N, C-alpha and C positions, 0 to 999 in steps of 0.2 A: 503493503501501501503506499512505504515513503517512499520518494524518491529522496536515490543513496546516492544522486551525482554531484563531484565536484562541481561549483558554479564555474568555477575555472575551464571547465570542457562541459561546459556549455547546457548547465542542470538551469533547472527555471523557481522562483520562490512553489513554493508549498505549503507555510508555512503566515498564515494569517490569528493578530492580534488585533484583540479591540477593545478601548479601554473607555468606560464613561469617566468626560471630564468632571473632576471637583463632582464627585457622584452624590456626596451630602447635600450640596448644598444645590447641587444641579435638580435634585428632588424635589427640596423646598422652595424653587424658583417654578415648577413646573408649574403648581396652581395658587401659585400669587403670582400673575404676570405683573405686577408691580414695584414687584422683588427684583425685578431687572437693573443690568447695571448698579446695583447698592453692594455694598460689601456685605458677607455673609459668614456666620460662623458656627460651627454646628458644634457641641459638646459631648462630653463623656459622659456614660452615667452618671447618675448623683450632682451633675451640672457641674462636674467639677474641672477637668480640661482642655483644651480644645483641641480635638481630630481630626477637620473638615475646614476647610477653609478657600472662599474665591476668590478668585484671582484679584479684583477689588481688595479684597477685605489681605492678600497677602502686600499687594501695594504699600497696604495703611502699618503693613508693622507686624503682625500678628504672624509670629510661630506656632506651630504645630507642635503639643504640648504644653501650651502654656495655658496656667490655670488662672480661673477666670475673675478669679476677688483680684488678683494681681495687673488686671491689664482689660478694668472698669473705668478708669478714666481716658483708656486708648480708647475704647468701646464707645461712650461717649460722646468723646472726641469728634470722630468719624462719622456716629450714625450709623453702624457700626450692629444690622441687624443680626438677633443673639439665638439660637434654634435648640433647643434638646435631643437629644441622638433619638431619633421614633423607625429603632429598625424593622417594624411592621410594614411603612409606608415604601422604606428601601429593598426592603426583600422582596415582595410584590413587583416594586418597579423592574430590580433586577432580573424577575423571570420573568419579564415582559420583554428585557432587550436579548435573555439570552433567546424567547420565543420565536422571535424576531430574528436573529443571526440565524437562526437554524430551519429559516427558509433557505435561505442562499449555502450554507454551505451543510455539505454530507455527513460531518460531524462537527462537535462544537463541546468543549470541555472547558465547565466551570473553572479559572483558577483560582478567582476571591469573588466577593459579591458584585465589582465593580467592573471586573475583565475577565477576557477567557480568549483560551486558543479554539483557530477554525484549521482543515483541513481546504486550503484552496489551491491541491493541484490542480490539472488538468483544467483549468479555465482560459481560456483566451482571454486575450486583451486585459487581462490581471488588472492595470491601472485603470479601464473604463469602470471594472466589475467590480472595485472597491468602492468607489466613488458613488458609484449606484448606490449599492448595497450601505454605506455609513448616509445615504439622504431619504434612504426607505427607512434606517432604523430609529434614523430623526424624527422623521415623518408622523410613525409609526406610535413612537412613543413621547417624543419632547426632549428623550435625553440628551443631550449631545454626546460625540462617541468620536472617538478616533482610530485608525485603523491602520495596521503595520505589516507588510508583508514580504517575506523573508525569504531563500531558501532552510531555515533551522532558527528554532524557539527564542537562542539569545537575537539572532540578529532581527527576527521580526520586533523583539523588546524594542535593540535602537532605532529600528523604522518607527515603532510608535512614540519613540520620544520625539522625532526628528518629527512627524504628525503634526502633532498637538503642537507647535512651533508654528507649522508652516496652516494648509491649504487641509489639515484634517485627515489625510492621507499620505502614505508613502511604502511603494515599492521597488524596494531590491531584488533584484532578477538579474542584471548582468554584474561583474567585474568590478567593473566602471563605479555602478552607483555606489556598489560595497562599499569599495576603496575609499571613493568618497565620501559616501557616509561615517564610515568610522575616526579618519582622519583626524580630527579634528574634537571624536567624538568623546569627553572627560570621561577619564576612569571613574568617578566615584558615583558614575552616573547606569555605569554596565553592569544588568542581572549574573550575581553570583561572586561581586566583588565586596567583601564586607569589609567593616571595620579593618580588621588584623591584616590582611592582603592590602589593603588604601594606603595605609600607611609604608608596608614595607613597598608600595610602590613607588610610592612617594621618596621614598629615602633611595630610590634609583633613580630618581628625579626622572619616573617615567608619568605623564598627564594628560596622554589621550588613549582612545582605546587600537590604530593605530599606530604607536610605538609598542603597546604590550602584545599585540597582534607580529610585530615580524620577528618579538624573541623566539627562539628553537623552540620547539615543539619536549626538549629535554630539561630545558630550566622548567615547565611547567610540570613535568612530570615531577622532576625533583625538588620544588618550592613550593606548587599546591595541589602535588598530591595527586590520584586520580582522577579527581572533581576538575584541577586546573587543567588535565590532557584533553577531556573533553572539553572545555573550553579555549581550548585551542582552535582543534578542531571544527568546533560549531561557528569560530568565526573566520575561520576558512571555507567555512559553505558546505562543508561534509556532516548533518546530521547526524548528533549525537545521543538527541532526543526524542524520545516518538514522541507522540502527540497526546498517546496516553487513554489510557480506558479511565471511566467513570471509576471515583471516589471509592473506597473500598470501604467494608462496612467499620464503623467506627466501632476501635476497643473500650471504649470510655466512652459517659456523657455525664456530663456535669448543668448543675444549675448556680450561682454563684452571684448573688445582688451585697453595694454594700448596704448600712442602714443611711434613711437623711438626720438619723442624729447617735446617740448612744442607747442603746436598751441596758438596761440594768435589771430586767424582772422576764422571769423564765417565760411567765404564761407571754407576753407578747414578744420576746425570742419563738416562744411557739411557732404563734403564730404565721411570725414568717418564714419557720421551716417546713410549716406546714402548703405555705403557699411555694416556696423551692420547691420541695415534692411534688406538689401533685403536676408543676410545669414539669417534672426531673420524668414522671412518672407516663406521662403530656407524651414527652420527646418520646420516651420509651415505643410507645402504642404506635408512631407513625415510622420509627422507626424499626417496628417490628420483629423488637426485641426484648428478651427479657434480660435482670440483674439477677446475677447472685451474689453479687455484693455491695452493701451497703454505704458509706465513709458520709462522716457529718463531719463539718470541724466550724472554730469561732476564731475571730480573730482582733485584735484589741487596735487601738493606732499607737501604730511605734512610732508613730513621730510625734505622741504628748509622753514628753518623757517625767511627768507630771500624774500618769494615771499609771497605776498598776498595769502591766503587761500578764496576758495569758493568751497562749496558742494551742486549745484542747483538739483532737481530735480522737477521731471513734470508726472501725472498723466494726460491721454489722453481717454476719453472715443468716440467709435469708433461709428461710428450712425448702425451701425450694422457690427454685430461679422467677422473679415476680415482674408484673410491671403493668400491676391495677393499684388504683391510687388510693387502695384503702389499706393496704400492704406496706405499702413503700410512703405511704404517710405514719403509717402508726410504730413502724422502725425507726424513722427520721425523728419524730418529735421524742420519743425514748431517748433515745441519743441523745441527743436537746439537753434535757430536764440535766442528763445524765454528769455532762457535759458542764453543763451551767453551775457558776459559780458565783453569791454574792458578793456585790462589792468592787467585782468588775465590770468597766462601759465595755462592752463589747459596739462594734463599730461594724464588723460585716461576719458572712456565714453561707457558706453552699452546702449541699447536697451533693456528690456524686454517686453513680453506680459505675463497676465494673466484671469483669467476668461474664459479659452477656455473650446470650446464645439463642438462636432464633427463635418463636415462638414454638415453632414447631418439634423445636429437639427439646424442651424446656423434660426435665427428667421427674416422675413422683414417686413416690413412696408409700411402703404400710402404713406410716402412720399419719401422712398426707394425705389429704382427701383434696380435688380440684375444686376450688373456692368458685363456683360456673356461675353467682348472684353476685360474688363483683368486680370479675370480668364484665358480667353487662349493663352494671350499675356504669362500670370506666366507661366501656359502650357507646351508652347514654349521655355521659357526660364530654365527651367527646363532639357526639350531632351535636347534642344545643348548643355546648359552644363556639360551634361553627358557625352555626346556622345564625344565632345572638350574641355574639361576641364574646372572647377568650375574660372568666371570671363570669360568665351571670346566672352559672350553675355552679357553686363552691361545696369542698368543707367547711361546715361548720367551727371547728378549730382557725381558720385561714382567718375570723372576726370579720370587724364591718368598716372602723374607721379606717385602721393599717395608717396608724401618722405616723410605724416607720420605715414605709418605703421610700425608693427612692426619690429624689426631688429633681419633678420634668416641667421647672415652672416654666418654661418657653416652647412646651410642646406645641408642635405643629397638629391640623385633623389627622386621623384613620381615610386620607378621601376615598379612598381603593378597598376598605376593608370594612367600614361603618357605615353602616344603610343610615344613620341618622347622622353624619358629616362628611357626608357627597356634597360635591361642589353642587348650588340651586342656579341653575341661570333665570331669571326670571325677564 
């Protein structure tokens, strides 16, 4: 399936990388056209720090990872629009982008929420084709994207970076195109070059990918091991990384969250843990997996030296691997109460499911019967919450006020996932 030709011998571009531009910021703009041209930042869980910026926010001096409380003056000075992370909205829009790409490419493999690799082999007039794909994706989803195509995945990444700074597309299919692209491409922007390798290359006064590519293959093998040797081949147009198959089933699943404030009461802590455990059980059912071990951990604020520190965790083994909400919640809350200590200010908690097995392969025993009622109840919960919104039906021990929940003071609407928040046109 893969074109293994060296591009210097007439190989063609076969990998395409589609990347959504400033994805979170673009998603917030999509349903609020009035934000076009305005600087936008999106904050992490609990409205902690900046995880996404529009180009205008970057120009204003906002950096990735900046804590929100330290840049409030800057946000006010440049009238920067602030949003809490809305992962439900971003996930839905991501699926729309991927679905549109699948109409144009025979195989699309998501790499992250905002980018995916696609197979582009055998396409005539790839430059025109790539432009058409980009235009259609933008027209159908409203999300601006950039697409780069090249003989290898590494060069496709380079092409995509170039595309973002130009017309939105870039195809590297000839020796001249590729040599020109890598000649002045900064080494710190190259896929596969981390901080350690970057510092080593800086010491050697290697600043561009063109300079790096001119090093002998033996140097890569000696100083960057097999991974470096693959990188060298990829830069010379010889695919060493396949497009890949859909990601394998996860070995573990988790739900972890910080609280909006400190929790010092075991009942309130169990409300939070119940919510996390319920969400974890839902994720397990979505993956059609059951877990054999359930780990619960609690964390304090390590930055507060005036607070006593406590980081307990415990792994509980279920009698039978399960994914139904009642079993998961019962085990998680039991462990949480065991770990809790009075006088401690807890800031975060998490529930992890490990030793996952497919639903069809769960082993029962003589002393434990299959709890069909609990499984049916979990199935009903899923159907109702999918139809009417997550949390519509929930375990009573989750509580009602949930004052411990993450701060989402700047949360946008569920424009594509909640009936009551759909945009109305008058």
